[in-house]
C-alpha positions in Angstrom: 17.9 -12.7 -11.6 15.0 -11.4 -9.6 12.6 -8.8 -10.5 9.4 -7.2 -9.2 6.9 -4.9 -10.5 5.9 -2.1 -8.2 2.7 -0.1 -9.2 3.1 3.7 -9.4 2.1 5.2 -6.0 2.9 2.1 -4.2 6.0 3.8 -2.5 3.8 6.4 -1.0 2.2 3.8 1.2 5.2 1.5 2.0 7.9 3.8 2.2 6.3 6.5 4.5 7.5 7.9 7.9 4.3 6.7 9.7 4.4 3.2 10.4 0.6 3.3 11.4 -0.5 4.4 7.9 2.1 1.8 6.6 0.3 -1.0 8.3 -3.1 0.0 7.3 -2.3 -0.1 3.8 -0.6 -3.2 3.9 -3.5 -5.0 5.7 -5.8 -3.3 3.3 -3.3 -5.2 0.4 -3.2 -8.5 1.6 -7.1 -8.8 1.2 -6.7 -7.7 -2.6 -6.7 -10.1 -5.5 -5.9 -7.1 -7.7 -4.0 -3.8 -6.1 -6.1 -1.1 -6.2 -4.1 2.3 -5.4 -7.2 4.4 -4.6 -8.4 1.6 -1.8 -4.9 1.6 -0.6 -5.1 5.7 -0.2 -8.1 5.4 1.6 -7.3 2.6 3.8 -3.8 4.6 4.7 -6.0 7.8 5.6 -8.6 5.7 7.2 -6.5 6.5 10.7 
């Protein structure tokens, strides 16, 4: 059995219709030790 915990609000960045916004959020997430939703929001909106 596989399972994964997804933080609340994460689907907004990873499932959006704007691929550039999703890419910015993903790049920001890859630099994090712990997921920071506010930082992901800022990175996604930086474009």
